[in-house]
C-alpha positions as CSV (number, residue, x, y, z in Angstrom):
1,M,13.9,12.5,2.9
2,H,15.4,8.9,2.7
3,Y,16.9,6.6,5.1
4,F,18.9,4.5,2.9
5,S,21.2,3.1,5.7
6,T,18.1,1.3,6.6
7,F,18.0,-0.8,3.4
8,P,20.2,-3.9,2.7
9,R,22.7,-3.2,0.2
10,F,20.7,-5.1,-2.5
11,N,17.5,-3.0,-1.7
12,R,19.6,0.1,-2.1
13,F,20.4,-0.8,-5.6
14,L,16.7,-2.0,-6.4
15,Y,15.5,1.2,-5.0
16,F,17.8,3.6,-7.2
17,V,17.0,1.2,-10.4
18,I,13.2,1.5,-9.7
19,R,13.8,5.4,-9.4
20,A,15.8,5.8,-12.6
21,K,12.8,4.0,-14.5
22,I,10.0,5.8,-13.0
23,I,11.7,9.2,-13.9
24,I,12.2,8.0,-17.3
25,F,8.5,6.8,-18.0
26,A,6.9,9.3,-15.7
27,S,8.8,12.6,-17.0
28,K,7.5,11.8,-20.7
29,S,4.4,13.5,-21.9
30,D,2.5,12.9,-25.2
31,L,-0.5,15.1,-24.7
32,S,-1.2,16.3,-28.2
33,T,-4.7,17.5,-27.0
34,P,-6.0,19.2,-23.9
35,F,-7.2,16.7,-21.2
36,A,-7.6,18.5,-17.9
37,A,-11.4,19.1,-18.6
38,I,-12.4,15.2,-19.0
39,S,-10.5,13.6,-16.1
40,F,-10.7,13.6,-12.2
41,I,-10.8,17.5,-11.8
42,L,-9.6,17.8,-8.3
43,I,-7.0,15.2,-8.6
44,N,-5.7,16.9,-11.5
45,T,-5.7,20.3,-10.0
46,A,-2.5,22.0,-8.2
47,Y,-3.6,24.2,-5.4
48,E,-2.3,24.9,-2.1
49,P,-3.5,22.9,0.8
50,G,-6.2,24.5,2.7
51,S,-7.9,25.9,-0.5
52,A,-9.7,22.8,-1.8
53,L,-13.1,23.8,-1.6
54,E,-12.3,27.6,-2.8
55,T,-10.7,26.2,-6.0
56,V,-13.7,24.1,-6.8
57,K,-15.9,27.0,-6.4
58,K,-13.7,28.9,-8.8
59,I,-14.1,26.2,-11.7
60,S,-16.4,28.0,-14.4
61,D,-17.9,25.1,-16.0
62,E,-20.8,23.6,-14.0
63,D,-20.3,19.8,-14.9
64,M,-16.6,20.0,-14.0
65,R,-17.5,22.1,-10.9
66,N,-20.0,19.3,-9.7
67,I,-17.3,16.5,-10.3
68,A,-14.7,18.4,-8.6
69,L,-16.9,18.9,-5.5
70,A,-17.7,15.0,-5.5
71,E,-14.0,14.4,-5.3
72,Y,-13.9,17.2,-2.4
73,Y,-16.6,15.4,-0.6
74,Y,-15.4,11.8,-1.3
75,F,-11.9,12.4,0.0
76,S,-13.3,14.4,3.0
77,G,-15.2,11.5,4.0
78,R,-18.7,12.4,2.9
79,P,-19.5,9.3,0.4
80,D,-23.4,10.2,0.9
81,E,-23.1,13.5,-0.8
82,A,-20.2,12.0,-3.2
83,S,-22.5,9.7,-4.4
84,Y,-25.7,12.0,-4.8
85,I,-23.7,14.4,-7.3
86,V,-22.4,11.6,-9.4
87,E,-25.2,9.6,-10.3
88,N,-25.9,12.2,-12.9
89,Y,-22.8,11.7,-14.7
90,L,-22.4,8.0,-14.7
91,T,-23.4,7.2,-18.2
92,A,-22.1,10.4,-19.9
93,K,-21.4,10.4,-23.3
94,D,-17.9,11.4,-22.3
95,L,-16.0,8.2,-21.6
96,A,-13.6,9.9,-19.3
97,V,-16.5,11.5,-17.0
98,S,-18.4,8.5,-17.3
99,L,-15.3,6.4,-16.0
100,S,-14.4,8.9,-13.4
101,T,-17.8,9.3,-11.8
102,C,-18.5,5.3,-11.8
103,L,-14.9,5.1,-9.8
104,I,-16.3,7.9,-7.3
105,Y,-19.7,6.1,-7.2
106,A,-18.4,2.6,-6.7
107,F,-16.0,3.5,-3.9
108,A,-18.6,6.0,-2.3
109,N,-21.4,3.3,-2.3
110,L,-18.9,0.8,-0.7
111,D,-18.7,3.0,2.4
112,L,-22.4,3.4,2.4
113,D,-22.9,-0.4,2.2
114,K,-24.8,-0.3,-0.9
115,I,-22.8,-3.1,-2.8
116,L,-25.2,-3.6,-5.7
117,R,-24.4,0.0,-6.8
118,T,-20.7,-0.4,-6.5
119,K,-20.7,-3.9,-8.7
120,Q,-22.8,-2.2,-11.2
121,A,-20.4,0.9,-11.7
122,I,-17.4,-1.5,-11.3
123,I,-19.0,-3.5,-14.4
124,H,-19.7,-0.3,-16.3
125,I,-16.1,0.9,-15.8
126,F,-14.9,-2.5,-17.1
127,E,-16.9,-3.0,-20.2
128,A,-16.5,0.8,-21.0
129,A,-12.8,0.6,-20.8
130,E,-12.7,-2.8,-22.7
131,S,-15.0,-1.2,-25.5
132,A,-12.5,1.7,-26.1
133,D,-11.4,1.5,-29.8
134,E,-9.7,3.0,-32.6
135,N,-12.5,5.9,-32.4
136,N,-11.3,7.0,-29.1
137,S,-7.7,9.2,-29.0
138,P,-5.0,7.5,-27.4
139,Q,-5.3,9.6,-24.4
140,Y,-8.8,8.5,-23.7
141,K,-7.9,4.8,-23.9
142,S,-5.0,5.6,-21.5
143,Y,-7.2,6.9,-19.3
144,A,-9.8,4.1,-19.5
145,V,-6.6,1.9,-18.8
146,F,-5.7,4.1,-16.1
147,I,-9.3,3.7,-14.3
148,Y,-9.6,-0.2,-15.0
149,V,-6.4,-0.6,-13.5
150,T,-7.1,1.7,-10.4
151,A,-10.4,-0.3,-9.6
152,S,-8.9,-3.8,-10.1
153,V,-5.6,-2.7,-7.6
154,L,-7.9,-1.1,-4.8
155,L,-10.5,-3.8,-5.2
156,H,-7.8,-6.7,-5.1
157,L,-9.1,-8.0,-8.5
158,P,-6.9,-9.6,-11.2
159,L,-6.0,-7.8,-14.1
160,P,-6.2,-9.1,-17.6
161,K,-2.7,-10.1,-18.9
162,D,-3.0,-8.0,-22.2
163,I,-3.4,-4.8,-20.1
164,D,-1.4,-1.9,-21.3
165,S,1.6,-1.5,-18.8
166,T,2.3,1.4,-16.6
167,K,5.0,2.6,-18.8
168,H,2.7,2.9,-21.9
169,I,-0.2,4.8,-20.4
170,L,1.9,7.2,-18.0
171,P,2.8,9.4,-20.8
172,M,-0.6,9.8,-22.1
173,L,-2.0,11.1,-18.4
174,P,-1.9,14.8,-17.5
175,T,0.4,15.4,-14.3
176,G,-1.9,14.8,-11.7
177,I,-3.7,11.9,-12.8
178,R,-0.1,10.6,-13.7
179,L,1.0,11.1,-10.2
180,F,-2.1,9.4,-8.6
181,A,-1.3,6.3,-11.4
182,L,2.1,6.0,-9.6
183,Y,0.4,5.7,-6.3
184,I,-1.7,2.9,-7.9
185,K,1.5,1.5,-9.3
186,A,3.2,1.6,-5.7
187,H,0.0,-0.1,-4.1
188,A,0.3,-2.8,-6.5
189,L,3.8,-3.6,-5.7
190,Y,3.0,-3.4,-1.9
191,L,0.2,-6.0,-2.6
192,N,2.9,-8.3,-4.2
193,G,5.1,-7.9,-1.3
194,Q,7.7,-5.9,-3.2
195,Y,8.1,-3.1,-0.6
196,V,11.2,-1.5,-1.8
197,S,9.9,-1.2,-4.9
198,C,6.5,0.2,-3.6
199,I,8.8,2.9,-1.7
200,A,10.9,3.7,-4.5
201,V,7.8,4.2,-6.7
202,A,6.3,6.6,-4.1
203,E,9.2,8.6,-3.1
204,T,10.2,9.2,-6.8
205,A,6.7,10.4,-7.8
206,L,6.8,12.9,-4.9
207,T,10.0,14.3,-6.0
208,L,8.7,14.5,-9.6
209,E,5.9,17.1,-8.5
210,E,6.6,20.6,-10.0
211,K,3.3,21.8,-8.7
212,N,1.3,20.8,-5.4
213,Y,-1.1,18.0,-6.3
214,P,-2.4,17.5,-2.8
215,I,-4.6,14.4,-3.1
216,S,-2.1,12.6,-5.1
217,S,0.7,13.3,-2.6
218,I,-1.5,12.3,0.3
219,Y,-1.8,8.6,-1.3
220,L,1.9,8.5,-2.3
221,H,3.2,9.4,1.0
222,L,0.5,6.8,2.7
223,A,2.1,4.3,0.2
224,A,5.4,4.9,1.4
225,V,4.4,4.4,4.9
226,M,2.7,1.2,3.9
227,G,6.1,0.1,2.4
228,Y,8.6,1.3,5.3
229,V,6.2,-0.3,7.8
230,N,6.6,-3.7,6.3
231,I,10.7,-3.2,6.2
232,K,10.5,-2.2,9.8
233,D,11.7,1.3,9.3
234,M,9.3,3.1,11.6
235,K,11.3,6.6,11.5
236,S,10.5,6.7,7.7
237,A,7.2,5.5,8.1
238,K,6.3,8.3,10.5
239,Y,7.8,11.1,8.6
240,H,5.8,10.2,5.5
241,L,2.3,9.6,7.8
242,L,3.2,13.3,9.2
243,E,3.8,14.6,5.8
244,A,0.5,13.0,4.3
245,W,-1.4,14.7,7.4
246,K,0.0,18.1,7.0
247,I,-1.3,18.1,3.4
248,A,-4.7,16.7,4.3
249,Q,-5.6,18.0,7.6
250,P,-6.2,21.7,6.3
251,D,-9.0,20.7,3.9
252,D,-10.2,17.5,6.5
253,M,-9.1,15.2,3.5
254,I,-9.1,12.0,5.9
255,K,-10.5,9.5,3.5
256,G,-7.4,8.1,2.3
257,F,-6.3,7.3,6.4
258,S,-9.3,5.2,6.6
259,E,-9.0,3.5,3.6
260,H,-5.4,2.5,4.5
261,H,-5.9,2.2,8.1
262,G,-5.4,-1.8,8.2
263,L,-2.3,-1.1,6.0
264,L,-0.3,1.4,7.9
265,G,0.8,-1.0,10.5
266,G,-0.6,0.5,13.7
267,M,0.9,4.2,12.8
268,L,-2.2,6.0,13.0
269,E,-2.4,4.8,16.6
270,S,0.8,5.2,17.7
271,V,1.3,8.5,15.7
272,M,-2.1,10.3,15.5
273,K,-4.4,9.0,18.3
274,R,-2.8,11.3,21.2
275,D,-2.1,14.6,19.1
276,Y,-5.4,14.1,17.1
277,P,-8.1,12.4,19.1
278,D,-11.1,14.0,17.4
279,E,-9.7,13.3,13.8
280,F,-8.7,10.0,14.8
281,K,-11.9,9.1,15.9
282,R,-13.5,10.2,12.6
283,I,-11.1,8.2,10.6
284,I,-11.8,5.2,12.8
285,N,-15.6,5.5,12.3
286,I,-15.3,5.8,8.6
287,T,-12.7,3.0,8.5
288,H,-15.5,0.7,10.2
289,C,-18.1,1.8,7.2
290,F,-15.7,0.9,4.6
291,S,-14.5,-2.3,6.3
292,V,-18.2,-3.4,6.2
293,G,-18.6,-2.7,2.4
294,W,-15.2,-4.2,1.6
295,R,-15.8,-7.5,3.5
296,K,-19.0,-7.8,1.3
297,H,-17.9,-6.8,-2.0
298,I,-17.8,-9.8,-4.6
299,I,-17.4,-8.8,-8.1
300,P,-18.5,-11.4,-10.8
């Protein structure tokens, strides 16, 4: 759903240019080896909203099931349980497992106001990603870059100038992760004040979904809200907020709304406070915990 009439003519042109670029880069795939078993399990799994926990329970491999359960706990606002599970995997020999669980651990402990743990996990991510060499496959190295960039963008940390660009790593990522990487790209554009480009990336990624990847979809819709709020298109912002909620509510995946609360320009208050008072209250409580940790985070 697009409201192109709200864009100035140049912005409409820019919107379609960005869409075309994302379609070209994101539709390519260079996965010569299986990859789903070594990255974020639940993010990279297509399932129907409302069946997240059931989907996790069906995963046969115990370690993969545990990591997926930690993702479920994190995105449903239960950081203590998420942190407890991933502690056992932070130094896993599999680089992607270690990086994935460190990212969950870092942000879960930000919510728990255990900033030292957050710092240690982020440092481990940066060191592990930077140490990836020719002994690692291109897929592994691309995944390491994805985790590195995700941590940097979401914590507002500078990226090294020599970091691989999005267009180089996207084809190497499995579909669900690729969509989440596009959310990170949209978020980075938002932080740079490029709101139309942020919207273009988010909405294009949503149209590229051949299957339903709920977690990535929630975050892409929220990125679109952020962009539309800043160009004063509240109708489009409300549409994307309600679409995100439609996907998130059946599995109680409210964490994304609390993480983005300050970036949504009052949309949660104006759209959800009256109709979903209990969920809104929980979102605000989680936002407070996240904000306390966020204000204390200083990564050396």
